[in-house]
N, C-alpha and C positions, 0 to 999 in steps of 0.2 A: 469558435470551436473550443470546447472545454479541454483542459490539459489534465492528463493523468500521469502520475509518476508511479512506476511499479518497481518495488525493491524486493528482489528474490534471489537467493544464492544458487538456485537450480536453473542452469542456462536453458534447459528444455522448457521450463515453465515460463521463463521470460519471453521466449519465442512464441509460446502459446498465447500469452497475454497480448503481445504485440499483434498477433494475427487476429484475435477475436475483438480487439478494441480499436484498432487503427482506422477502421472505416468511419467510426463515430467520434473519435477523440484524437487529439494530438498526444501521442504516447512517448514517454521517456522511460527508459529502463536502465537499471543498474543492479549489480550483484553485491554492492557494498553500502553499508550504512553511512559511512563517511562521505562517499560520493553522492548518496541520496540527499544529504544535507546541502552539499554544494549545488546540486541540481535544483533542489527546492528553493534555495535562496536566489538562484539566478532566474529560474523559469516561473516561479510562483504558481504551481499547479493547483487546480481546483479540487482534485481528488488524489489521495495516495493509497495505494494498495501495498501493504508492507508485511513481509514475513517477520515474525517475532524473533526467530533465531537466525542471526546473520553471523558471518565469520569475524567481523571486526567489532562494530558496535551494534547493539540490539535494535530491533524495530521499535522497542519501547522508547529508547533514547531518541530515535528519529521522530517518533510521534510527539514526544515532549517538546522537542525543538520546533517542529512544525506548528504545534498549537500555541507556543509562545509567540512566534512570529505572526501567525494568522489563525486566530481562534475559530474562524469560520471554515477552515479547510476540512473537507470530509475525509475521514481515514477509515480504511477497512483493514483490520488486522487479519493475518493468515497464519495458521499454525497447525501442526499435527499434534501438538501437545495441549490438550484441553485445560490442563492445570495452569497454563499461562494466560488464559483468556482474561481473567480478572485484572491482571497487571496492565495489559494494553488498554482495556476499557477504562481503568482508573487513570491512565496517562492521557486519555482523551479520544480514543478511537470511537467511531460511531457504532461499529459492529465488528464481529469477528466471524470468520469462516474457517471451518476445520478442514484440513487436508485429509484425504483426497476430496476434491469437490468436483462438481459438474460445471461445465462451461455455462450452462443456463443459470446456475446459481450465482455466478459472478455478475452476469448481465442483469439479473433481477435485483441483486443487492445494489448495484450502481444505479439502476433506474429508480429504486426506492429511496435513494439518498435525498436529504433536504436540499 
């Protein structure tokens, strides 16, 4: 079973991700960029869904760290701020989804990952 790490500072969204993904993936969730790096290093997830704006370190930093350790990890950036999309794509994200989004959008993007 593939592992998915979800990094999101909105607790309700973390719960939603867990609910919609846990039947098909082993899901790890955190609201902290620093904790995301620790989970990434320990669990080596196949996919990361990361909010760009986090309270401690940014999703861009999380993306750079993950891509340095495992260039093949698939990363989906999430943000309400369209102007930040290029930053996370440049850091190595496969794609970006704008908030708010539909549950079916997340499922489709994950299914379409290489």
